[in-house]
N, C-alpha and C positions, 0 to 999 in steps of 0.2 A: 217628391217623387221625381219631378222634372229635373231637379238639380243632380239627383243620384244618376239618372240616365245620362245627363251631360258629361259627367266625369267618367262613366264606365260604359259608355255606348259601344266601343270597339269590342269590349269584352263581352257585352250582351249579344252583339252580332255574332261573335264567334261561337258562343254557347247555343245561340239560335241554329246556326249552320250545323253544330255537331249533333244536336237533337234531331234536326232534319234528317241527317245522313242515317243515324240510328234508326229512325222510324222508316225511312226508305228501304234500308237494308233488311230490317225485320218483315216488313210487308212484302218486299221482293223475294225473300226466300220462301215465304209462305205461299206465294203464287207460283213461282218458277220450279221449286223443288217440293213442294207440298209439305214443309217441315211444320211442326207444332210452333205455337208462338214462343214458347221457351227456347226451343232448339234454334228458331230463327233469330231471336235475339242474341243468344249465346254465339252463333255463327257470325252475326254482324260485328259483335264486340271483339272477338279474336281476330277477325279480318281487318277491321279499321285500325286496331291497335298493333297489328303486325307482330304478335307474340309468337307465332309460328306453331300453334297447337294444330292437332290433326282435325280434319273436317268432322263434323257430327255424323255425316252419312256421306258416302261416295257422291260426288258431284256429277250431274249430267253435262253435255256440252253447253247447254244453255246457262246452267248454273255457274260453270267455269267463266263464261263470258260476263255474267252479271257480277261475279266475284272480282274480276279484273277491273271492270268498270267502277265498282264500289271502292277498291283500293286506290284507283287513280283519283277520284274526286275527294276521297277522305284524306289523302296525303296533303294536299294543299290547304284543306280546311284546318287540319291539325296543326300544320306549320304556322298558319295565321293566328290560331288560338294561343299557341305556346309563345309567339312573338308578342302577342297582345298582353298576355300575363306577365311576361318577362319585363315588358316596358313599364307596366305599373309597378312592379317590384323594384327594379333598378332605378328608375327615375323618381321614385317615392311618391307617386301619384295616390296610392292608397293611403299613405301617411298624411298627404296634403288634404285629401278628402276628409279623413277622420278629424284633423285639426279644424278644417273649415266648418264641418258639421258642428263641432263643439262650440265654435265662435258664434254661429247663428242660433244655437240654442240659448247661449248667454245673453245675445242681443234681445231675444224674445222676452226675456225676464226683466229687461231694464225699464225703468220710469224715470221721468225728469232727468234724462241724460242729454248730452250735448253732441250734435253731429257736426263733424268738421268735413267739408268738402274740399278735397285737394290736400295732397301731403307734400307740397313743395316747401320752400323755405319758410314762408308765412305760415303755412298750415302746421308745420313741425313746431314752430315756436308757439303757436296757439295751443297745440295738444300739450306741450310741455308745461305751460303755464296753468292750463285747466286741470291737468293731473296733480300739479302742485297745490291747487286749491281744493282737491279732493273730488273733483267732478269725474263722473263716468263719461268716457269719450267713445264714440263710434266714428271712425274714418271711412270716408268713401274715396277711393282712388282707382283710376282706370289703368294706371302705368304698370305693366307686368314686372318691370324691374323692381318696383316698390313692394310688390307682393311678398316676396321672401323676407325682406327686412322688417315689414309689419308683423308677419307671422313669427319670426325668430324673436322679435322683441315683445311677444305676447299682447299685442294690440288688438283691440276689437275693431274689425274693419269689413267693409263689403267692397268687393271688386266690381266696378262698373262705372257707368257714366252718371254723374250726379244730376244731370238734366233729365234723366229718366225717371219718371214717376214711380216705377216698380222698384227701382234701386232705393229710392228715398224711403219707400215703404218698408223695404227689408231693413233698412238701418233704424226702423222704429220711429219714424217721423211723427206718427199719431200720438206717441207716448213722450216724445221728447220736450224739453222745456226751451231749448234754444238751438240755432243752427248758425254755424259760421262758414261761409263760403269764400275761398281763397283761390278760385280758379284763375288761370292767368288771362283769360279773355273776359271783357266787361260784359259782352253780349251773353256769354254762358252764365255769368253771376246773376244777370237780370232774369234769365230763364229759371235758374235754380230758386230765386227769391219768389217768383210769380208762382211756380209749382208748389213750393213748400207752404206759402201763405194760404194757397187755396186748399191744401190738404189739412192744414192746422192753423186755424185763425188766431190762436193764443200763442202761437210760437214767436219767441224774440229772435230776430234775425240780424246778425251783423255780416256785412259784406265788404270785400276788398274791391277797390276800384283803381284803374290806371289813369283814366282820362277825367278831367273836372266835369266834363259834360255828362259823364254817366252817374254823377252824384245824384242829381234830381231824378233821373230814371230809375234808379234803384230805390229811392225813397218812395217813389210813386208805386213802384211794384210791390212795395211792402216792407222793405228793410228799415229796421229801427234805427240802425247806425250804419254809416258808410265810412270806411277807413281808407285813406290813400297813403300807402307806405312811403312814397318819396316825399310827400308833403310834410308827413309827421316827422320823418328822418331829418329833412331840412330844418323844421321849426326847432327840433331838439339841439341840433348843432348850433343854431343861432343863440338858443337859450344858454348854452355852455359858454359862449362868447360873452353875452351881455350880463347874465346873472349866474355864473357858474356854481356858487355856493348854494344858492337857492334850489338850483335843478338838482344838484348832487343830493341835497337833504330830501327833495321829493322822490328821488330815485330810491331812497332808503326806505320809504314808506311803501309796504306791500300788504298783501293779505295773508302771507305765509311766511315761515322762516323763524329761527330762533334767535337771530342776531339783529333783526330789523325792526323798525317801528312799524307796526301793523295797523291797518285800517279795516274796520269791520263795519258792515251794513246790517242794521237791524230793521226788518221789515215788520210792519204793524201786526201782520198775521202771525208772526213768529213770537211776538212778544206776549207773555202771558196775560190772560183776560183781566187780572187784578190791576194792571197798569193801563188798560184801554181807557181812553178819554180823560186821562189824568194829565197833569202838568209834568214837564221835564223835571221840575224841581222835586216833585213827589218820587219820581223815578230815582233820582240821584241820592234820595235818603237811604236807598237800599244797596247803593254801591259801596263795596268794600275793596274793590279793585283799583281805585284811583284812575280809572279810565276818563278820557275827556270826550265829551259830546261836542264835536267841531262843526257839525252840519246837520241840517233838516231839509227834508223834501216834503212839502205840504201835499194835500190831496189834489190841489190845483196844478201840481207839476213844478212849482216855483221852488227854487233852492235858497236857503237862508244860511249864511256863514256865521258861526258862533251864535246859535240861537239863544234867545232869552229863556230863563227858567219858567216863565209863564206860558210858554207855547204848549198846546195840547197835543197829545199822542192820539191822532184821530184815524180812521179807517183810510187806508191807501197812503198813509205817511210812512216816511223812513227816517231813521236816525243814523248818522255817520259817527262812529266811535273810534277814537285814537288811543292806542296803548301798546304795550309790549305783548309778546304772544302769551306770557303767564298772566298778565292782567286781563286780557280778553278771555282767556280760558276760565278763569275765576268768574268773570262777569257772566258768561254763558251758564255757569254752574249755578250762580246766584239767581238768575232769571229762568232756570230750568229749560234752557234752550238746546 
């Protein structure tokens, strides 16, 4: 209701003024001219609309003065109402409200989606990659200029300040699985992380940072991972100098795409019960897809590269599987994932 009033308040004000004038005119003619309710209403309508119809009954001197007063005050009100309506039609405010309403309704239906705070260069790349992974994304952006681009591209977004608790809740924070904050100021990212973690303790949070000193603060605030774009970019450039072929090979490994080598993460909870607490060797027996298990994360959080076949698939563990898109698709079908 509040959102509706925010978008159409000028129109609401105009309608309230028009109704007030009609009521004033109707009541005035009943008092001044002793007209019936219907005659008073009809006289008010033909007066304020300036259609030029003849009076219901001849007017007294008092009636003429009241009519002149009614015409004067109604002229400005109707001009304001027409200009308000024209503005909504010409500028597309009604269309924008309808689209925005649909977006909000879609967001309410989402579960386990990802919220991206900020739609700058880092935010855009994050959204692009997440959508490539098949994730549902809700963007929070306060820049008016970005609003039309987001809407035209059919993105789910909330216009507002990501540091505001209400804005985060509108984006479905309580039902989200992860949040990525890419705001330009580290202080704002810290505030977003603190607020988000308080509202959803199970939320996975990845934050951007500019200064090295912000890394620890963001971790304390509740961020699971902190990314420094300048540091990552510099390290990547150095890798291309020292080990160019290795880096190019690693760049080809992704989680999506038809031409790349893909890496898939298999969580214990997503693996069928038949394979729980069994060894990797027993799981491999059912592989017809020729995928490679290249990594293992134990329940203690420790990573193992090229795990042995004797390692158990236990609760809270994960497997990292390498293969082509077709091989990974076949694997998921074999495991009914």
